PyMOL Python script that loads the backbone (N, CA, C, O; Angstrom):
from pymol import cmd

cmd.read_pdbstr("""\
ATOM      1  N   MET A   1      -8.931   0.300  12.240  1.00  0.00           N
ATOM      2  CA  MET A   1      -9.211   1.720  11.977  1.00  0.00           C
ATOM      3  C   MET A   1      -7.937   2.428  11.487  1.00  0.00           C
ATOM      4  O   MET A   1      -7.996   3.497  10.879  1.00  0.00           O
ATOM      5  N   HIS A   2      -6.800   1.807  11.766  1.00  0.00           N
ATOM      6  CA  HIS A   2      -5.535   2.417  11.352  1.00  0.00           C
ATOM      7  C   HIS A   2      -5.078   1.870  10.006  1.00  0.00           C
ATOM      8  O   HIS A   2      -3.898   1.926   9.659  1.00  0.00           O
ATOM      9  N   PHE A   3      -6.038   1.341   9.259  1.00  0.00           N
ATOM     10  CA  PHE A   3      -5.697   0.757   7.961  1.00  0.00           C
ATOM     11  C   PHE A   3      -5.175   1.835   7.011  1.00  0.00           C
ATOM     12  O   PHE A   3      -4.261   1.588   6.225  1.00  0.00           O
ATOM     13  N   ASP A   4      -5.765   3.039   7.090  1.00  0.00           N
ATOM     14  CA  ASP A   4      -5.312   4.147   6.240  1.00  0.00           C
ATOM     15  C   ASP A   4      -3.867   4.494   6.556  1.00  0.00           C
ATOM     16  O   ASP A   4      -3.058   4.703   5.652  1.00  0.00           O
ATOM     17  N   ASP A   5      -3.545   4.556   7.851  1.00  0.00           N
ATOM     18  CA  ASP A   5      -2.174   4.869   8.252  1.00  0.00           C
ATOM     19  C   ASP A   5      -1.223   3.772   7.786  1.00  0.00           C
ATOM     20  O   ASP A   5      -0.097   4.042   7.369  1.00  0.00           O
ATOM     21  N   TYR A   6      -1.693   2.541   7.863  1.00  0.00           N
ATOM     22  CA  TYR A   6      -0.856   1.412   7.457  1.00  0.00           C
ATOM     23  C   TYR A   6      -0.537   1.498   5.966  1.00  0.00           C
ATOM     24  O   TYR A   6       0.602   1.285   5.551  1.00  0.00           O
ATOM     25  N   LYS A   7      -1.558   1.814   5.166  1.00  0.00           N
ATOM     26  CA  LYS A   7      -1.349   1.934   3.720  1.00  0.00           C
ATOM     27  C   LYS A   7      -0.446   3.120   3.419  1.00  0.00           C
ATOM     28  O   LYS A   7       0.399   3.059   2.525  1.00  0.00           O
ATOM     29  N   THR A   8      -0.630   4.200   4.172  1.00  0.00           N
ATOM     30  CA  THR A   8       0.183   5.398   3.959  1.00  0.00           C
ATOM     31  C   THR A   8       1.651   5.094   4.208  1.00  0.00           C
ATOM     32  O   THR A   8       2.522   5.543   3.464  1.00  0.00           O
ATOM     33  N   ILE A   9       1.919   4.326   5.262  1.00  0.00           N
ATOM     34  CA  ILE A   9       3.303   3.962   5.589  1.00  0.00           C
ATOM     35  C   ILE A   9       3.904   3.135   4.461  1.00  0.00           C
ATOM     36  O   ILE A   9       5.056   3.346   4.081  1.00  0.00           O
ATOM     37  N   GLN A  10       3.134   2.198   3.925  1.00  0.00           N
ATOM     38  CA  GLN A  10       3.648   1.362   2.847  1.00  0.00           C
ATOM     39  C   GLN A  10       3.845   2.192   1.577  1.00  0.00           C
ATOM     40  O   GLN A  10       4.772   1.951   0.805  1.00  0.00           O
ATOM     41  N   PHE A  11       2.968   3.166   1.374  1.00  0.00           N
ATOM     42  CA  PHE A  11       3.098   4.003   0.184  1.00  0.00           C
ATOM     43  C   PHE A  11       4.321   4.906   0.295  1.00  0.00           C
ATOM     44  O   PHE A  11       4.952   5.240  -0.708  1.00  0.00           O
ATOM     45  N   HIS A  12       4.649   5.295   1.521  1.00  0.00           N
ATOM     46  CA  HIS A  12       5.821   6.138   1.742  1.00  0.00           C
ATOM     47  C   HIS A  12       7.092   5.340   1.480  1.00  0.00           C
ATOM     48  O   HIS A  12       8.104   5.886   1.042  1.00  0.00           O
ATOM     49  N   ARG A  13       7.025   4.046   1.752  1.00  0.00           N
ATOM     50  CA  ARG A  13       8.203   3.209   1.494  1.00  0.00           C
ATOM     51  C   ARG A  13       8.170   2.750   0.039  1.00  0.00           C
ATOM     52  O   ARG A  13       7.404   1.854  -0.315  1.00  0.00           O
ATOM     53  N   ARG A  14       8.998   3.361  -0.802  1.00  0.00           N
ATOM     54  CA  ARG A  14       8.981   3.057  -2.232  1.00  0.00           C
ATOM     55  C   ARG A  14       9.299   1.579  -2.477  1.00  0.00           C
ATOM     56  O   ARG A  14       8.775   0.981  -3.417  1.00  0.00           O
ATOM     57  N   GLU A  15      10.146   0.996  -1.646  1.00  0.00           N
ATOM     58  CA  GLU A  15      10.488  -0.418  -1.835  1.00  0.00           C
ATOM     59  C   GLU A  15       9.298  -1.293  -1.537  1.00  0.00           C
ATOM     60  O   GLU A  15       9.225  -2.429  -2.007  1.00  0.00           O
ATOM     61  N   ARG A  16       8.349  -0.772  -0.749  1.00  0.00           N
ATOM     62  CA  ARG A  16       7.153  -1.545  -0.411  1.00  0.00           C
ATOM     63  C   ARG A  16       6.026  -1.234  -1.385  1.00  0.00           C
ATOM     64  O   ARG A  16       5.104  -2.032  -1.547  1.00  0.00           O
ATOM     65  N   VAL A  17       6.098  -0.080  -2.032  1.00  0.00           N
ATOM     66  CA  VAL A  17       5.033   0.319  -2.957  1.00  0.00           C
ATOM     67  C   VAL A  17       4.882  -0.717  -4.067  1.00  0.00           C
ATOM     68  O   VAL A  17       3.774  -1.169  -4.353  1.00  0.00           O
ATOM     69  N   LEU A  18       5.990  -1.088  -4.685  1.00  0.00           N
ATOM     70  CA  LEU A  18       5.932  -2.071  -5.769  1.00  0.00           C
ATOM     71  C   LEU A  18       5.442  -3.405  -5.241  1.00  0.00           C
ATOM     72  O   LEU A  18       4.691  -4.105  -5.919  1.00  0.00           O
ATOM     73  N   TYR A  19       5.866  -3.765  -4.026  1.00  0.00           N
ATOM     74  CA  TYR A  19       5.459  -5.038  -3.435  1.00  0.00           C
ATOM     75  C   TYR A  19       3.957  -5.050  -3.213  1.00  0.00           C
ATOM     76  O   TYR A  19       3.285  -6.039  -3.506  1.00  0.00           O
ATOM     77  N   VAL A  20       3.435  -3.944  -2.692  1.00  0.00           N
ATOM     78  CA  VAL A  20       1.995  -3.848  -2.443  1.00  0.00           C
ATOM     79  C   VAL A  20       1.242  -3.805  -3.770  1.00  0.00           C
ATOM     80  O   VAL A  20       0.167  -4.390  -3.902  1.00  0.00           O
ATOM     81  N   THR A  21       1.814  -3.110  -4.748  1.00  0.00           N
ATOM     82  CA  THR A  21       1.148  -2.980  -6.046  1.00  0.00           C
ATOM     83  C   THR A  21       0.989  -4.342  -6.715  1.00  0.00           C
ATOM     84  O   THR A  21      -0.049  -4.626  -7.313  1.00  0.00           O
ATOM     85  N   PHE A  22       2.007  -5.174  -6.614  1.00  0.00           N
ATOM     86  CA  PHE A  22       1.948  -6.489  -7.251  1.00  0.00           C
ATOM     87  C   PHE A  22       1.133  -7.477  -6.429  1.00  0.00           C
ATOM     88  O   PHE A  22       0.488  -8.373  -6.971  1.00  0.00           O
ATOM     89  N   ASN A  23       1.173  -7.298  -5.103  1.00  0.00           N
ATOM     90  CA  ASN A  23       0.447  -8.221  -4.232  1.00  0.00           C
ATOM     91  C   ASN A  23      -0.991  -7.787  -4.021  1.00  0.00           C
ATOM     92  O   ASN A  23      -1.893  -8.621  -3.938  1.00  0.00           O
ATOM     93  N   ARG A  24      -1.207  -6.481  -3.934  1.00  0.00           N
ATOM     94  CA  ARG A  24      -2.553  -5.972  -3.664  1.00  0.00           C
ATOM     95  C   ARG A  24      -2.966  -4.921  -4.692  1.00  0.00           C
ATOM     96  O   ARG A  24      -3.094  -3.748  -4.341  1.00  0.00           O
ATOM     97  N   PRO A  25      -3.176  -5.309  -5.950  1.00  0.00           N
ATOM     98  CA  PRO A  25      -3.596  -4.344  -6.973  1.00  0.00           C
ATOM     99  C   PRO A  25      -4.975  -3.782  -6.668  1.00  0.00           C
ATOM    100  O   PRO A  25      -5.315  -2.691  -7.124  1.00  0.00           O
ATOM    101  N   GLU A  26      -5.777  -4.524  -5.896  1.00  0.00           N
ATOM    102  CA  GLU A  26      -7.131  -4.065  -5.575  1.00  0.00           C
ATOM    103  C   GLU A  26      -7.083  -2.853  -4.654  1.00  0.00           C
ATOM    104  O   GLU A  26      -7.995  -2.026  -4.652  1.00  0.00           O
ATOM    105  N   VAL A  27      -6.008  -2.754  -3.869  1.00  0.00           N
ATOM    106  CA  VAL A  27      -5.893  -1.631  -2.925  1.00  0.00           C
ATOM    107  C   VAL A  27      -5.826  -0.319  -3.695  1.00  0.00           C
ATOM    108  O   VAL A  27      -6.417   0.682  -3.288  1.00  0.00           O
ATOM    109  N   LEU A  28      -5.096  -0.332  -4.819  1.00  0.00           N
ATOM    110  CA  LEU A  28      -4.963   0.891  -5.608  1.00  0.00           C
ATOM    111  C   LEU A  28      -6.267   1.218  -6.316  1.00  0.00           C
ATOM    112  O   LEU A  28      -6.557   2.385  -6.580  1.00  0.00           O
ATOM    113  N   ASN A  29      -7.046   0.205  -6.622  1.00  0.00           N
ATOM    114  CA  ASN A  29      -8.311   0.418  -7.330  1.00  0.00           C
ATOM    115  C   ASN A  29      -9.469   0.622  -6.375  1.00  0.00           C
ATOM    116  O   ASN A  29     -10.591   0.908  -6.794  1.00  0.00           O
ATOM    117  N   ALA A  30      -9.190   0.472  -5.082  1.00  0.00           N
ATOM    118  CA  ALA A  30     -10.260   0.608  -4.086  1.00  0.00           C
ATOM    119  C   ALA A  30     -10.836   2.012  -4.168  1.00  0.00           C
ATOM    120  O   ALA A  30     -11.752   2.348  -3.417  1.00  0.00           O
TER     121      ALA A  30
END
""", "prot")
cmd.dss("prot")
cmd.show_as("cartoon", "prot")
cmd.util.cbc("prot")
cmd.orient("prot")
């Protein structure tokens, strides 16, 4: 249920944003 918070934390971390974008492009298109 805290998946939104988890994504928000990763989005706040710019160094993780690119990592998530390349690893999980579907998350951005969700």
